[in-house]
N, C-alpha and C positions, 0 to 999 in steps of 0.2 A: 373248753372241751376241745380234744386231741379227736381232730377228724379221722386218720387214718392210722394203724399201729404197723411197728417195720415189718412183719412178720407177712401183713396181708400187702406192704407196696413191694416186698421182692415179688409177689404174686404178679402182680400189676406190670412188672418190668417185662413179662412174656407176652403181654396184648400190644394192638394199637388200634390206633381209630381207624373207618373203612369210609371210603367217601364212594357211594354209589353212584354218582355223576362223574363225569372229566371236567375237572375245574382247572384253569388256567389262571395261576397265579399270579404274583408279583416279581418272584424271585425263585430262581431253581430252588428246590430243599432236596429232601435225602427220601421223598415216597415218589414210586415209580408210577407213573401215569398211563393212564390206557393211551393215550395219545405218540406219536412217533416224532422223536425231533431229532436233537444232537446231546449226547452224549456218551460216556465212556462206557457202555454195555449194549454191546450188539442185538440186534431183535430181528430183523431179517432183510433180502434184499427185496427189488422188484424192478420192472424194466426201467430203463432210462424215457423221457418223455423230453423233446427242445423245450428250453428254458428252465431245468433242473441246475442246480449246482455242481456242478463238474468236480469239486474238489471231493465228492464223496462216490465217486464211479469208483466202480471194484475191477481195477486193472491187471489183476490174477484171473477173475472168471473172463474178461477180455482177450486172454492171451491163450486161453485153452480154450473159448467157444468161439472166440470174435464175435461176441454180443455184448451190449452196453446195461451194464447192471447197476445202481445205485444202491448203496448201506445203508440203510435205517435201524438207529438207534431207539434205545427208550430214553424217553424224556421224564425226565425227575421233579417235580411238580413241587410247589412249597402251599400247603394245604393250610387253611385258617380256619380253627375250631373256635367256634363263639358258644358260652354258656349262659343260658337264662335263668338264674333263680328266683322263684317268688317268696319274695319278702314281706308280703302282706299278711293282716293281721291274722285272718284262718289261717295260715300254715303253723301257728303257733298253737298247734292242738293237739292231742293224743299222745300216747305213752308208746314210741318214743315218738316228740314232737313231728311233723312234718317238715318243719322248716330245718331242723335236726339232721331227720336223714336226707333234706335235699341239699344241704351245703354238703355231707359226704358224698352223696353222689359225684356232686360239683366238682369234688376234691380227686376225687376216683379218676374220673373223665380227664380233667385237666392235669393230672400225673401223667395218664397213658399218651395223649397226647404232647404232651411236651418231651417225656421219654423219646418220643419218635419224631421229634425235631420240628414237630408243627406249631405254628403259631395259635395261641391260645389266649383267648379274653374271655372275661366273665362279666356280667351284669348283675345286679339285684333290680328287682324291679315291686312296685305296687302299683300307684294310680300312674306311674310312670318310671322310666330308668333311673332309680335314683341314687346307685354309686355305681363305677365302672373300675373294672382292672385293666390298665392297659395293657396292649400284647404282648408275649414274652415268648421265651423258647428256651428249651434244653431245662436239665434237671436241676443246673446251677441258680434256676430263679423259682423254682416253686416252692420257695419258701414264702415268697413275696403272696403267691397263691393263699396258700395256708393261713397267713398274716390276715389277709384281705377276706376270705372266709370265716374265719374267727371273730371278726372284728364285726360282721354284720349282723343287724337286729331286724326282729318282724316287727312290721306296725303296719298302719294305715287301711285304706279299701285299696280294692283289686280294679284295676279297668285293663283290661288285657289288651284291647285295639290302641289304648293310647300308649302304652308302654310299649307293644309291639312295631308301632308307628314310629317312635320315639326313637327306636332302637335300628330299624330300617335305615332311617335318614343318616342316623350318623353311621352306621356303618355300609360304606357303599362294596367292599371286597364280596365276593362270592366262596364259598365253602361249606363246611358243616356247622348248620346252627341247631343247638340242643337247648329244648324249654322245659325246665322240670317246675312243676306247678299242679296245684289241685283245681286248676280251673274254675274256680267257684267265684263265676261272676256273671250278676243275675243279668247280664246285657251280652251272654254267650260268648264262645270262641271262635264263631266262624269269621267275623271280619279282622280278628288279630292273627290269623293265622294264613287268609289271603295274601299278606304282605308277603309272606314268606313264598306263598306259590306266585306271585307276580316277579317273585325276582329270581325263580329259577335256584333257590336255595336246597340242597341236601338235606332236610330236615328232619328231626327226631323229635319225638312230643314224649316225654314221661310223668306220665298222670300217676299221683300219688295220694292216698286218702289213709286215712287212721281207720283202724279196724272199728273204733269206737262210730264212724260215720257211716260205714259198711253196715255192721248191723249193733244198732245201739241199743245197750242194756237199758232200759227207762221203762217204769211204770209208775201209774199214778197221776195227779193233775200237777200240770209244772208250767212255770212260766218259762219257755227259752228265748235266751237272748241273742241276738245275733253279733258277732265280737266285732264287726266294721264297720257297722251303721248304727248299730245299739240299737236297733227296733225289737220289742217286746211280741212275744206270739204264746197265747196259753193256749195249751193242749190238754187233754184227757186221754193219755196210751191205753192203747187196746189191742189185741191181737188183731185186728181187721185194720187199724190205722197202721200198726206196724208191716204189717203186708204190703200195705198200697206203698209205703214208704221203699219198702224193698225192692219193688218192681219201680219206682222213680228211680235209685239209684242206677239198677241194672240199664235203664233206657237211659239216663244218661251218659254212662261208660261206655256203652254198646253204640250211643250216636257218634260221640266222639272218636272212637277207634273207628267207626266206619266211616265218617268225613277224611279221616287221616289217610283209610285204606284207597277212597276214590279220587285222592288225589295225590299220591306216591309219597306220602309223608310216613317214615316210621313209627309206630306205636307202640308204649308198651306201659301197661297197668301195672301198679303193685299196692299193696298195701302195706304200711310201714312196721308192719311184724314180721315182715318178710325179710329171712335172713339176709345178712345185707351183702357178704360173699357170696350167696348163691344165685344175688340179683346182678352183681356187677359181673362175674365169673363164668356164668350159666345163660341169664334171660338177656343180658344186652349183645350176646353173640347170636342168639337166636331171631335177633331183629336185626342182625350186619349191622349194628354200631361199632361192634369190636371186635376181632378177629387172634 
């Protein structure tokens, strides 16, 4: 599977991942922080206070005004972008498959971040974190990401809480965390997302469903099979049942959106028939993930 074509990649070069919070990184990178520190780009002055570092006194101003001012500079920060991709069996559904759409989305976001000199890591999960790509930086390393994503396969059940707990234990740094999933876990999503809220992550939830899941085109007497548990359910499809299903899907999606909104998490819902370029170039901008 070719994740991204060359024409689209050129469009991604114009974007960068945005952090909505002040993140203190381990290294100095190329992304300007909202904090004030020491770098090559002047930010502003402030009054000198006893104990301040006298190396940053502006003696030119002192000579003119006989007052002491400190020079402040923008501090560049090292931003870590973590991307979690749902690789459970339920993602292997739809046309296009949710899993293929999720991998393309992860590839686009990873490329944008790496091009901006951010550190990028990608993990796949189902019942736990099943596979991970070690952090990398720069365009020269994106081939590793493409190879990793193309090699992934979707299988197994879903345990959002176990996977997010596993990821939180392994990833101690702060930064931007993006989770791409259908969030179809019978145990819910609340406990899973609380791990990121507690760690003060700048968190974005990208919620994918196929058009067939949103508006199923089903009639007659059917036996439905759960792709992850193997459980069977016999149903007789009717207009009333389809209306009830539609209400349940909307309630589920609205509940996840509201949960994210109340806790400051970015949220975007997309059906997998949404034009991919439109999603990345327009919709991700609207939620403040890229600019």
